[in-house]
A tleap script that builds the chain and sets N, CA, C and O, in Angstrom:
source leaprc.protein.ff14SB
mol = sequence {
  NMET THR PRO PRO THR ALA PRO ALA ASP ASP
  THR GLY THR MET PRO SER ALA ALA SER SER
  CYS PRO GLU ILE ILE LYS THR ARG ALA ASP
  PHE LEU ALA ALA ALA ARG ALA ALA ARG GLN
  GLY THR PRO SER MET MET VAL GLN ALA ARG
  ASP ARG ARG ASP ASP ASN PRO ALA ILE ARG
  MET GLY PHE THR CYS SER LYS LYS VAL GLY
  ASN ALA VAL ALA ARG ASN ARG ALA LYS ARG
  ARG LEU ARG GLU ALA ALA ARG ALA VAL LEU
  PRO LEU HIE GLY LYS PRO GLY TRP ASP TYR
  VAL LEU ILE GLY ARG ALA GLU ALA THR ALA
  ALA ARG PRO PHE ASP ALA LEU LYS ASP ASP
  LEU VAL THR ALA LEU ARG LYS LEU HIE GLU
  CARG
}
set mol.1.N position { -9.770 -14.891 5.246 }
set mol.1.CA position { -8.413 -14.756 5.742 }
set mol.1.C position { -8.468 -14.175 7.153 }
set mol.1.O position { -9.162 -13.187 7.394 }
set mol.2.N position { -7.752 -14.775 8.066 }
set mol.2.CA position { -7.754 -14.306 9.448 }
set mol.2.C position { -6.631 -13.297 9.650 }
set mol.2.O position { -5.570 -13.409 9.038 }
set mol.3.N position { -6.872 -12.303 10.520 }
set mol.3.CA position { -5.830 -11.313 10.791 }
set mol.3.C position { -4.687 -11.933 11.569 }
set mol.3.O position { -4.903 -12.889 12.313 }
set mol.4.N position { -3.462 -11.409 11.418 }
set mol.4.CA position { -2.328 -11.946 12.183 }
set mol.4.C position { -2.520 -11.679 13.663 }
set mol.4.O position { -3.125 -10.681 14.056 }
set mol.5.N position { -2.002 -12.577 14.471 }
set mol.5.CA position { -2.131 -12.437 15.916 }
set mol.5.C position { -0.764 -12.199 16.531 }
set mol.5.O position { 0.265 -12.581 15.973 }
set mol.6.N position { -0.776 -11.564 17.686 }
set mol.6.CA position { 0.463 -11.318 18.422 }
set mol.6.C position { 0.894 -12.604 19.103 }
set mol.6.O position { 0.046 -13.423 19.459 }
set mol.7.N position { 2.186 -12.800 19.292 }
set mol.7.CA position { 2.648 -14.019 19.944 }
set mol.7.C position { 2.238 -14.053 21.412 }
set mol.7.O position { 2.167 -13.021 22.080 }
set mol.8.N position { 1.975 -15.245 21.887 }
set mol.8.CA position { 1.596 -15.424 23.288 }
set mol.8.C position { 2.836 -15.328 24.163 }
set mol.8.O position { 3.943 -15.627 23.714 }
set mol.9.N position { 2.654 -14.910 25.416 }
set mol.9.CA position { 3.787 -14.842 26.340 }
set mol.9.C position { 4.001 -16.208 26.984 }
set mol.9.O position { 3.394 -17.191 26.559 }
set mol.10.N position { 4.861 -16.283 28.007 }
set mol.10.CA position { 5.214 -17.555 28.638 }
set mol.10.C position { 4.023 -18.259 29.271 }
set mol.10.O position { 4.022 -19.485 29.388 }
set mol.11.N position { 3.010 -17.503 29.681 }
set mol.11.CA position { 1.852 -18.110 30.325 }
set mol.11.C position { 0.822 -18.585 29.312 }
set mol.11.O position { -0.172 -19.209 29.686 }
set mol.12.N position { 1.051 -18.292 28.013 }
set mol.12.CA position { 0.122 -18.725 26.991 }
set mol.12.C position { -0.989 -17.733 26.722 }
set mol.12.O position { -1.868 -18.001 25.903 }
set mol.13.N position { -0.969 -16.574 27.406 }
set mol.13.CA position { -2.011 -15.583 27.182 }
set mol.13.C position { -1.518 -14.530 26.214 }
set mol.13.O position { -0.315 -14.307 26.080 }
set mol.14.N position { -2.443 -13.893 25.547 }
set mol.14.CA position { -2.103 -12.843 24.588 }
set mol.14.C position { -1.872 -11.535 25.346 }
set mol.14.O position { -2.626 -11.220 26.266 }
set mol.15.N position { -0.834 -10.763 24.973 }
set mol.15.CA position { -0.616 -9.478 25.639 }
set mol.15.C position { -1.696 -8.487 25.250 }
set mol.15.O position { -2.248 -8.549 24.151 }
set mol.16.N position { -1.988 -7.585 26.150 }
set mol.16.CA position { -2.986 -6.556 25.897 }
set mol.16.C position { -2.418 -5.520 24.946 }
set mol.16.O position { -1.292 -5.057 25.126 }
set mol.17.N position { -3.192 -5.157 23.935 }
set mol.17.CA position { -2.731 -4.145 22.989 }
set mol.17.C position { -2.617 -2.792 23.674 }
set mol.17.O position { -1.765 -1.980 23.311 }
set mol.18.N position { -3.467 -2.546 24.657 }
set mol.18.CA position { -3.456 -1.265 25.356 }
set mol.18.C position { -2.265 -1.133 26.297 }
set mol.18.O position { -1.933 -0.021 26.707 }
set mol.19.N position { -1.620 -2.232 26.647 }
set mol.19.CA position { -0.521 -2.151 27.600 }
set mol.19.C position { 0.676 -1.405 27.034 }
set mol.19.O position { 1.437 -0.803 27.791 }
set mol.20.N position { 0.860 -1.433 25.711 }
set mol.20.CA position { 1.997 -0.741 25.126 }
set mol.20.C position { 1.667 0.689 24.716 }
set mol.20.O position { 2.569 1.453 24.373 }
set mol.21.N position { 0.388 1.066 24.746 }
set mol.21.CA position { -0.015 2.415 24.354 }
set mol.21.C position { 0.074 3.348 25.558 }
set mol.21.O position { -0.384 3.002 26.647 }
set mol.22.N position { 0.655 4.519 25.370 }
set mol.22.CA position { 0.682 5.489 26.475 }
set mol.22.C position { -0.734 5.950 26.835 }
set mol.22.O position { -1.645 5.904 26.008 }
set mol.23.N position { -0.896 6.391 28.070 }
set mol.23.CA position { -2.186 6.920 28.519 }
set mol.23.C position { -2.334 8.350 28.012 }
set mol.23.O position { -1.348 9.004 27.670 }
set mol.24.N position { -3.580 8.828 27.967 }
set mol.24.CA position { -3.879 10.171 27.482 }
set mol.24.C position { -4.116 11.103 28.669 }
set mol.24.O position { -4.844 10.757 29.599 }
set mol.25.N position { -3.503 12.281 28.635 }
set mol.25.CA position { -3.731 13.311 29.654 }
set mol.25.C position { -5.039 14.008 29.304 }
set mol.25.O position { -5.237 14.431 28.165 }
set mol.26.N position { -5.933 14.126 30.286 }
set mol.26.CA position { -7.239 14.714 30.027 }
set mol.26.C position { -7.574 15.905 30.913 }
set mol.26.O position { -8.428 16.715 30.551 }
set mol.27.N position { -6.923 16.031 32.062 }
set mol.27.CA position { -7.312 17.089 32.986 }
set mol.27.C position { -6.468 18.348 32.782 }
set mol.27.O position { -5.287 18.284 32.442 }
set mol.28.N position { -7.110 19.482 33.000 }
set mol.28.CA position { -6.445 20.778 32.844 }
set mol.28.C position { -5.253 20.903 33.790 }
set mol.28.O position { -4.223 21.465 33.417 }
set mol.29.N position { -5.384 20.388 35.001 }
set mol.29.CA position { -4.295 20.485 35.971 }
set mol.29.C position { -3.037 19.781 35.469 }
set mol.29.O position { -1.929 20.273 35.681 }
set mol.30.N position { -3.194 18.642 34.809 }
set mol.30.CA position { -2.036 17.932 34.273 }
set mol.30.C position { -1.394 18.697 33.118 }
set mol.30.O position { -0.170 18.714 32.988 }
set mol.31.N position { -2.222 19.333 32.274 }
set mol.31.CA position { -1.679 20.153 31.191 }
set mol.31.C position { -0.922 21.350 31.756 }
set mol.31.O position { 0.142 21.706 31.250 }
set mol.32.N position { -1.465 21.975 32.806 }
set mol.32.CA position { -0.799 23.128 33.410 }
set mol.32.C position { 0.500 22.731 34.095 }
set mol.32.O position { 1.473 23.484 34.062 }
set mol.33.N position { 0.527 21.558 34.713 }
set mol.33.CA position { 1.757 21.079 35.341 }
set mol.33.C position { 2.837 20.838 34.283 }
set mol.33.O position { 4.007 21.151 34.502 }
set mol.34.N position { 2.445 20.288 33.153 }
set mol.34.CA position { 3.410 20.065 32.065 }
set mol.34.C position { 3.899 21.394 31.496 }
set mol.34.O position { 5.053 21.504 31.080 }
set mol.35.N position { 3.027 22.406 31.476 }
set mol.35.CA position { 3.415 23.716 30.942 }
set mol.35.C position { 4.474 24.387 31.813 }
set mol.35.O position { 5.253 25.204 31.324 }
set mol.36.N position { 4.505 24.045 33.101 }
set mol.36.CA position { 5.505 24.623 34.008 }
set mol.36.C position { 6.823 23.853 33.957 }
set mol.36.O position { 7.808 24.287 34.555 }
set mol.37.N position { 6.862 22.730 33.261 }
set mol.37.CA position { 8.046 21.866 33.231 }
set mol.37.C position { 8.932 22.207 32.033 }
set mol.37.O position { 8.769 23.251 31.401 }
set mol.38.N position { 9.860 21.319 31.735 }
set mol.38.CA position { 10.804 21.524 30.631 }
set mol.38.C position { 10.095 21.502 29.294 }
set mol.38.O position { 9.094 20.807 29.124 }
set mol.39.N position { 10.619 22.269 28.339 }
set mol.39.CA position { 10.039 22.288 26.997 }
set mol.39.C position { 11.152 22.341 25.966 }
set mol.39.O position { 12.245 22.853 26.208 }
set mol.40.N position { 10.826 21.788 24.806 }
set mol.40.CA position { 11.790 21.771 23.706 }
set mol.40.C position { 11.040 22.005 22.406 }
set mol.40.O position { 10.086 21.292 22.095 }
set mol.41.N position { 11.468 22.994 21.655 }
set mol.41.CA position { 10.840 23.299 20.384 }
set mol.41.C position { 11.509 22.569 19.233 }
set mol.41.O position { 12.715 22.322 19.261 }
set mol.42.N position { 10.732 22.228 18.233 }
set mol.42.CA position { 11.222 21.632 16.993 }
set mol.42.C position { 10.532 22.372 15.845 }
set mol.42.O position { 9.619 23.160 16.090 }
set mol.43.N position { 10.944 22.138 14.608 }
set mol.43.CA position { 10.274 22.821 13.500 }
set mol.43.C position { 8.784 22.504 13.390 }
set mol.43.O position { 8.017 23.326 12.889 }
set mol.44.N position { 8.368 21.338 13.845 }
set mol.44.CA position { 6.974 20.942 13.640 }
set mol.44.C position { 6.116 20.948 14.901 }
set mol.44.O position { 4.895 20.828 14.800 }
set mol.45.N position { 6.713 21.084 16.086 }
set mol.45.CA position { 5.924 21.019 17.321 }
set mol.45.C position { 6.724 21.568 18.494 }
set mol.45.O position { 7.934 21.771 18.403 }
set mol.46.N position { 6.029 21.799 19.583 }
set mol.46.CA position { 6.650 22.110 20.868 }
set mol.46.C position { 6.341 20.913 21.768 }
set mol.46.O position { 5.209 20.429 21.798 }
set mol.47.N position { 7.341 20.442 22.494 }
set mol.47.CA position { 7.153 19.300 23.394 }
set mol.47.C position { 7.421 19.764 24.814 }
set mol.47.O position { 8.474 20.330 25.106 }
set mol.48.N position { 6.455 19.518 25.697 }
set mol.48.CA position { 6.623 19.796 27.120 }
set mol.48.C position { 6.713 18.449 27.826 }
set mol.48.O position { 5.949 17.533 27.521 }
set mol.49.N position { 7.638 18.326 28.762 }
set mol.49.CA position { 7.824 17.049 29.448 }
set mol.49.C position { 8.045 17.281 30.925 }
set mol.49.O position { 8.725 18.223 31.332 }
set mol.50.N position { 7.453 16.396 31.727 }
set mol.50.CA position { 7.667 16.498 33.180 }
set mol.50.C position { 7.695 15.114 33.791 }
set mol.50.O position { 6.964 14.213 33.380 }
set mol.51.N position { 8.556 14.967 34.781 }
set mol.51.CA position { 8.644 13.737 35.563 }
set mol.51.C position { 7.607 13.842 36.667 }
set mol.51.O position { 7.690 14.734 37.511 }
set mol.52.N position { 6.625 12.937 36.673 }
set mol.52.CA position { 5.541 13.014 37.664 }
set mol.52.C position { 6.003 12.643 39.062 }
set mol.52.O position { 5.407 13.090 40.042 }
set mol.53.N position { 7.039 11.844 39.177 }
set mol.53.CA position { 7.560 11.395 40.472 }
set mol.53.C position { 6.487 10.720 41.324 }
set mol.53.O position { 6.373 10.980 42.522 }
set mol.54.N position { 5.710 9.855 40.689 }
set mol.54.CA position { 4.721 9.085 41.439 }
set mol.54.C position { 4.943 7.602 41.174 }
set mol.54.O position { 5.893 7.226 40.487 }
set mol.55.N position { 4.076 6.766 41.712 }
set mol.55.CA position { 4.244 5.324 41.595 }
set mol.55.C position { 3.708 4.756 40.284 }
set mol.55.O position { 3.929 3.582 39.987 }
set mol.56.N position { 3.009 5.568 39.500 }
set mol.56.CA position { 2.448 5.099 38.242 }
set mol.56.C position { 3.535 5.131 37.164 }
set mol.56.O position { 3.983 6.213 36.785 }
set mol.57.N position { 3.970 3.969 36.663 }
set mol.57.CA position { 5.057 3.959 35.684 }
set mol.57.C position { 4.611 4.255 34.254 }
set mol.57.O position { 5.436 4.241 33.339 }
set mol.58.N position { 3.336 4.522 34.047 }
set mol.58.CA position { 2.827 4.725 32.691 }
set mol.58.C position { 3.355 6.013 32.077 }
set mol.58.O position { 3.541 7.016 32.767 }
set mol.59.N position { 3.590 5.971 30.788 }
set mol.59.CA position { 3.902 7.176 30.019 }
set mol.59.C position { 2.565 7.791 29.641 }
set mol.59.O position { 1.685 7.107 29.119 }
set mol.60.N position { 2.413 9.092 29.908 }
set mol.60.CA position { 1.165 9.772 29.545 }
set mol.60.C position { 1.459 10.835 28.504 }
set mol.60.O position { 2.523 11.453 28.519 }
set mol.61.N position { 0.507 11.048 27.594 }
set mol.61.CA position { 0.695 12.041 26.544 }
set mol.61.C position { -0.555 12.871 26.371 }
set mol.61.O position { -1.669 12.394 26.586 }
set mol.62.N position { -0.359 14.127 25.977 }
set mol.62.CA position { -1.465 15.030 25.713 }
set mol.62.C position { -1.161 15.833 24.457 }
set mol.62.O position { -0.003 15.970 24.063 }
set mol.63.N position { -2.204 16.359 23.835 }
set mol.63.CA position { -2.053 17.073 22.575 }
set mol.63.C position { -2.896 18.327 22.602 }
set mol.63.O position { -3.999 18.338 23.148 }
set mol.64.N position { -2.368 19.388 22.006 }
set mol.64.CA position { -3.137 20.615 21.916 }
set mol.64.C position { -2.676 21.419 20.705 }
set mol.64.O position { -1.512 21.367 20.307 }
set mol.65.N position { -3.606 22.151 20.141 }
set mol.65.CA position { -3.326 23.067 19.026 }
set mol.65.C position { -4.176 24.307 19.246 }
set mol.65.O position { -5.377 24.205 19.500 }
set mol.66.N position { -3.558 25.473 19.151 }
set mol.66.CA position { -4.310 26.713 19.323 }
set mol.66.C position { -5.003 27.078 18.016 }
set mol.66.O position { -4.806 26.419 16.995 }
set mol.67.N position { -5.806 28.116 18.053 }
set mol.67.CA position { -6.503 28.561 16.852 }
set mol.67.C position { -5.552 29.143 15.811 }
set mol.67.O position { -5.943 29.353 14.663 }
set mol.68.N position { -4.306 29.404 16.203 }
set mol.68.CA position { -3.311 29.863 15.239 }
set mol.68.C position { -3.032 28.791 14.182 }
set mol.68.O position { -2.621 29.104 13.065 }
set mol.69.N position { -3.258 27.521 14.548 }
set mol.69.CA position { -3.030 26.412 13.616 }
set mol.69.C position { -4.040 26.458 12.480 }
set mol.69.O position { -3.731 26.045 11.362 }
set mol.70.N position { -5.236 26.951 12.751 }
set mol.70.CA position { -6.261 27.042 11.714 }
set mol.70.C position { -7.633 26.751 12.268 }
set mol.70.O position { -7.862 26.815 13.476 }
set mol.71.N position { -8.551 26.426 11.363 }
set mol.71.CA position { -9.912 26.115 11.801 }
set mol.71.C position { -9.944 24.730 12.465 }
set mol.71.O position { -8.904 24.091 12.617 }
set mol.72.N position { -11.114 24.281 12.849 }
set mol.72.CA position { -11.242 23.022 13.583 }
set mol.72.C position { -10.709 21.836 12.778 }
set mol.72.O position { -10.093 20.927 13.335 }
set mol.73.N position { -10.946 21.850 11.486 }
set mol.73.CA position { -10.467 20.757 10.640 }
set mol.73.C position { -8.939 20.703 10.652 }
set mol.73.O position { -8.359 19.625 10.785 }
set mol.74.N position { -8.288 21.852 10.513 }
set mol.74.CA position { -6.823 21.908 10.515 }
set mol.74.C position { -6.257 21.511 11.873 }
set mol.74.O position { -5.263 20.789 11.946 }
set mol.75.N position { -6.888 21.981 12.953 }
set mol.75.CA position { -6.408 21.624 14.300 }
set mol.75.C position { -6.550 20.133 14.549 }
set mol.75.O position { -5.643 19.510 15.101 }
set mol.76.N position { -7.673 19.553 14.151 }
set mol.76.CA position { -7.868 18.119 14.358 }
set mol.76.C position { -6.896 17.295 13.530 }
set mol.76.O position { -6.397 16.272 14.000 }
set mol.77.N position { -6.619 17.724 12.305 }
set mol.77.CA position { -5.650 17.015 11.470 }
set mol.77.C position { -4.270 17.066 12.107 }
set mol.77.O position { -3.571 16.054 12.147 }
set mol.78.N position { -3.868 18.229 12.603 }
set mol.78.CA position { -2.566 18.365 13.248 }
set mol.78.C position { -2.489 17.476 14.493 }
set mol.78.O position { -1.472 16.823 14.724 }
set mol.79.N position { -3.548 17.449 15.288 }
set mol.79.CA position { -3.551 16.608 16.495 }
set mol.79.C position { -3.519 15.127 16.143 }
set mol.79.O position { -2.862 14.351 16.837 }
set mol.80.N position { -4.206 14.716 15.088 }
set mol.80.CA position { -4.159 13.304 14.659 }
set mol.80.C position { -2.738 12.912 14.269 }
set mol.80.O position { -2.273 11.825 14.611 }
set mol.81.N position { -2.052 13.797 13.553 }
set mol.81.CA position { -0.673 13.502 13.148 }
set mol.81.C position { 0.256 13.438 14.371 }
set mol.81.O position { 1.122 12.566 14.445 }
set mol.82.N position { 0.076 14.355 15.322 }
set mol.82.CA position { 0.878 14.319 16.546 }
set mol.82.C position { 0.605 13.043 17.340 }
set mol.82.O position { 1.525 12.427 17.878 }
set mol.83.N position { -0.655 12.661 17.406 }
set mol.83.CA position { -1.050 11.458 18.149 }
set mol.83.C position { -0.383 10.214 17.570 }
set mol.83.O position { 0.135 9.383 18.316 }
set mol.84.N position { -0.393 10.084 16.251 }
set mol.84.CA position { 0.218 8.917 15.612 }
set mol.84.C position { 1.735 8.926 15.774 }
set mol.84.O position { 2.337 7.875 15.995 }
set mol.85.N position { 2.352 10.087 15.668 }
set mol.85.CA position { 3.803 10.173 15.878 }
set mol.85.C position { 4.152 9.777 17.313 }
set mol.85.O position { 5.127 9.062 17.542 }
set mol.86.N position { 3.358 10.240 18.274 }
set mol.86.CA position { 3.605 9.908 19.681 }
set mol.86.C position { 3.414 8.417 19.935 }
set mol.86.O position { 4.189 7.818 20.680 }
set mol.87.N position { 2.403 7.813 19.332 }
set mol.87.CA position { 2.189 6.370 19.509 }
set mol.87.C position { 3.360 5.563 18.968 }
set mol.87.O position { 3.680 4.499 19.498 }
set mol.88.N position { 3.995 6.059 17.922 }
set mol.88.CA position { 5.126 5.347 17.342 }
set mol.88.C position { 6.420 5.571 18.109 }
set mol.88.O position { 7.252 4.668 18.194 }
set mol.89.N position { 6.602 6.766 18.669 }
set mol.89.CA position { 7.891 7.150 19.244 }
set mol.89.C position { 7.952 6.985 20.764 }
set mol.89.O position { 8.958 6.501 21.282 }
set mol.90.N position { 6.908 7.372 21.485 }
set mol.90.CA position { 6.985 7.393 22.958 }
set mol.90.C position { 7.249 6.030 23.599 }
set mol.90.O position { 8.012 5.977 24.563 }
set mol.91.N position { 6.671 4.935 23.130 }
set mol.91.CA position { 7.011 3.655 23.774 }
set mol.91.C position { 8.488 3.303 23.660 }
set mol.91.O position { 9.011 2.573 24.502 }
set mol.92.N position { 9.169 3.806 22.637 }
set mol.92.CA position { 10.583 3.496 22.438 }
set mol.92.C position { 11.509 4.519 23.095 }
set mol.92.O position { 12.558 4.145 23.620 }
set mol.93.N position { 11.144 5.792 23.077 }
set mol.93.CA position { 12.045 6.853 23.527 }
set mol.93.C position { 11.552 7.615 24.758 }
set mol.93.O position { 12.306 8.406 25.327 }
set mol.94.N position { 10.315 7.398 25.178 }
set mol.94.CA position { 9.798 8.058 26.371 }
set mol.94.C position { 10.250 7.336 27.630 }
set mol.94.O position { 10.647 6.172 27.582 }
set mol.95.N position { 10.185 8.033 28.748 }
set mol.95.CA position { 10.571 7.436 30.028 }
set mol.95.C position { 9.325 7.120 30.848 }
set mol.95.O position { 8.387 7.917 30.865 }
set mol.96.N position { 9.296 5.983 31.524 }
set mol.96.CA position { 8.157 5.657 32.388 }
set mol.96.C position { 8.002 6.693 33.491 }
set mol.96.O position { 8.990 7.172 34.046 }
set mol.97.N position { 6.762 7.036 33.804 }
set mol.97.CA position { 6.485 8.002 34.852 }
set mol.97.C position { 6.552 9.447 34.396 }
set mol.97.O position { 6.532 10.352 35.230 }
set mol.98.N position { 6.629 9.686 33.101 }
set mol.98.CA position { 6.722 11.041 32.563 }
set mol.98.C position { 5.445 11.390 31.819 }
set mol.98.O position { 4.769 10.523 31.265 }
set mol.99.N position { 5.126 12.689 31.817 }
set mol.99.CA position { 4.033 13.247 31.017 }
set mol.99.C position { 4.649 14.023 29.859 }
set mol.99.O position { 5.631 14.745 30.033 }
set mol.100.N position { 4.064 13.866 28.681 }
set mol.100.CA position { 4.510 14.600 27.498 }
set mol.100.C position { 3.307 15.283 26.869 }
set mol.100.O position { 2.280 14.647 26.628 }
set mol.101.N position { 3.434 16.582 26.604 }
set mol.101.CA position { 2.384 17.334 25.913 }
set mol.101.C position { 2.978 17.837 24.607 }
set mol.101.O position { 4.005 18.517 24.603 }
set mol.102.N position { 2.325 17.499 23.497 }
set mol.102.CA position { 2.775 17.921 22.175 }
set mol.102.C position { 1.858 19.037 21.695 }
set mol.102.O position { 0.637 18.886 21.685 }
set mol.103.N position { 2.452 20.159 21.299 }
set mol.103.CA position { 1.696 21.329 20.863 }
set mol.103.C position { 1.976 21.548 19.381 }
set mol.103.O position { 3.127 21.699 18.972 }
set mol.104.N position { 0.916 21.565 18.585 }
set mol.104.CA position { 1.056 21.749 17.146 }
set mol.104.C position { 1.425 23.174 16.785 }
set mol.104.O position { 1.057 24.121 17.480 }
set mol.105.N position { 2.154 23.316 15.695 }
set mol.105.CA position { 2.554 24.625 15.172 }
set mol.105.C position { 1.758 24.940 13.909 }
set mol.105.O position { 1.423 24.051 13.127 }
set mol.106.N position { 1.467 26.216 13.731 }
set mol.106.CA position { 0.699 26.665 12.570 }
set mol.106.C position { 1.393 26.238 11.279 }
set mol.106.O position { 2.590 26.472 11.111 }
set mol.107.N position { 0.672 25.633 10.394 }
set mol.107.CA position { 1.101 25.192 9.065 }
set mol.107.C position { 2.174 24.113 9.090 }
set mol.107.O position { 2.171 23.256 8.206 }
set mol.108.N position { 3.075 24.107 10.037 }
set mol.108.CA position { 4.200 23.170 10.028 }
set mol.108.C position { 3.806 21.750 10.402 }
set mol.108.O position { 4.276 20.802 9.775 }
set mol.109.N position { 2.955 21.579 11.406 }
set mol.109.CA position { 2.610 20.243 11.878 }
set mol.109.C position { 1.885 19.440 10.806 }
set mol.109.O position { 2.193 18.268 10.592 }
set mol.110.N position { 0.935 20.056 10.139 }
set mol.110.CA position { 0.151 19.338 9.133 }
set mol.110.C position { 0.920 19.149 7.830 }
set mol.110.O position { 0.676 18.183 7.108 }
set mol.111.N position { 1.842 20.051 7.520 }
set mol.111.CA position { 2.533 19.999 6.231 }
set mol.111.C position { 3.822 19.178 6.267 }
set mol.111.O position { 4.294 18.732 5.222 }
set mol.112.N position { 4.389 18.974 7.437 }
set mol.112.CA position { 5.687 18.280 7.527 }
set mol.112.C position { 5.513 16.806 7.187 }
set mol.112.O position { 4.523 16.200 7.595 }
set mol.113.N position { 6.458 16.210 6.444 }
set mol.113.CA position { 6.386 14.772 6.179 }
set mol.113.C position { 6.376 13.982 7.486 }
set mol.113.O position { 7.003 14.381 8.467 }
set mol.114.N position { 5.656 12.855 7.490 }
set mol.114.CA position { 5.444 12.126 8.739 }
set mol.114.C position { 6.752 11.606 9.333 }
set mol.114.O position { 6.922 11.639 10.551 }
set mol.115.N position { 7.679 11.127 8.502 }
set mol.115.CA position { 8.961 10.654 9.029 }
set mol.115.C position { 9.741 11.794 9.689 }
set mol.115.O position { 10.393 11.588 10.712 }
set mol.116.N position { 9.675 12.985 9.108 }
set mol.116.CA position { 10.338 14.146 9.712 }
set mol.116.C position { 9.658 14.535 11.021 }
set mol.116.O position { 10.323 14.973 11.960 }
set mol.117.N position { 8.334 14.378 11.088 }
set mol.117.CA position { 7.595 14.664 12.316 }
set mol.117.C position { 8.055 13.732 13.440 }
set mol.117.O position { 8.276 14.177 14.566 }
set mol.118.N position { 8.196 12.449 13.134 }
set mol.118.CA position { 8.677 11.487 14.130 }
set mol.118.C position { 10.119 11.784 14.528 }
set mol.118.O position { 10.470 11.686 15.704 }
set mol.119.N position { 10.957 12.147 13.556 }
set mol.119.CA position { 12.353 12.489 13.873 }
set mol.119.C position { 12.426 13.721 14.776 }
set mol.119.O position { 13.261 13.782 15.679 }
set mol.120.N position { 11.550 14.702 14.532 }
set mol.120.CA position { 11.500 15.885 15.392 }
set mol.120.C position { 11.174 15.500 16.833 }
set mol.120.O position { 11.765 16.032 17.773 }
set mol.121.N position { 10.232 14.575 16.999 }
set mol.121.CA position { 9.843 14.148 18.342 }
set mol.121.C position { 10.984 13.396 19.023 }
set mol.121.O position { 11.233 13.605 20.210 }
set mol.122.N position { 11.670 12.537 18.304 }
set mol.122.CA position { 12.810 11.807 18.878 }
set mol.122.C position { 13.892 12.789 19.316 }
set mol.122.O position { 14.454 12.655 20.403 }
set mol.123.N position { 14.181 13.767 18.477 }
set mol.123.CA position { 15.203 14.776 18.805 }
set mol.123.C position { 14.805 15.580 20.043 }
set mol.123.O position { 15.631 15.830 20.921 }
set mol.124.N position { 13.543 15.979 20.106 }
set mol.124.CA position { 13.072 16.743 21.267 }
set mol.124.C position { 13.169 15.913 22.546 }
set mol.124.O position { 13.588 16.425 23.584 }
set mol.125.N position { 12.789 14.650 22.482 }
set mol.125.CA position { 12.852 13.797 23.677 }
set mol.125.C position { 14.294 13.604 24.128 }
set mol.125.O position { 14.584 13.638 25.323 }
set mol.126.N position { 15.192 13.401 23.180 }
set mol.126.CA position { 16.606 13.224 23.535 }
set mol.126.C position { 17.133 14.468 24.240 }
set mol.126.O position { 17.826 14.355 25.251 }
set mol.127.N position { 16.818 15.644 23.726 }
set mol.127.CA position { 17.295 16.883 24.345 }
set mol.127.C position { 16.662 17.114 25.710 }
set mol.127.O position { 17.329 17.593 26.627 }
set mol.128.N position { 15.384 16.780 25.854 }
set mol.128.CA position { 14.714 16.954 27.140 }
set mol.128.C position { 15.289 16.033 28.211 }
set mol.128.O position { 15.418 16.430 29.369 }
set mol.129.N position { 15.634 14.808 27.830 }
set mol.129.CA position { 16.129 13.843 28.809 }
set mol.129.C position { 17.611 14.020 29.104 }
set mol.129.O position { 18.110 13.453 30.076 }
set mol.130.N position { 18.328 14.793 28.290 }
set mol.130.CA position { 19.731 15.089 28.580 }
set mol.130.C position { 19.868 16.073 29.735 }
set mol.130.O position { 20.907 16.119 30.394 }
set mol.131.N position { 18.829 16.856 29.980 }
set mol.131.CA position { 18.897 17.878 31.032 }
set mol.131.C position { 18.961 17.278 32.399 }
set mol.131.O position { 19.023 18.004 33.390 }
savepdb mol mol.pdb
quit
């Protein structure tokens, strides 16, 4: 059985799967810039957002969990859940040219139902973009 394929565009070529995925923030300077920007707390995470004001229209996302979340296994699980929620929500509700950093909360990020986690992110983005 062959896997399903994405529909071809007008030119007959297949769209890149990576084109719809947000980029990942990797440098400390970008995390620090997001920390100085707007933030919105939810029961399951803290979201920091900043408008980069540059020519790159890509949505970028970063993830972090402090040791308060737990040991390495707990922190990685929380970050995996945040990553999947961001992949589902940011292409629909994020703004091009913005950086988003999601910070996990102790016990709440890993224990919250996944649909509630996504709803928390949508609510945080709506409040951040209303400002």
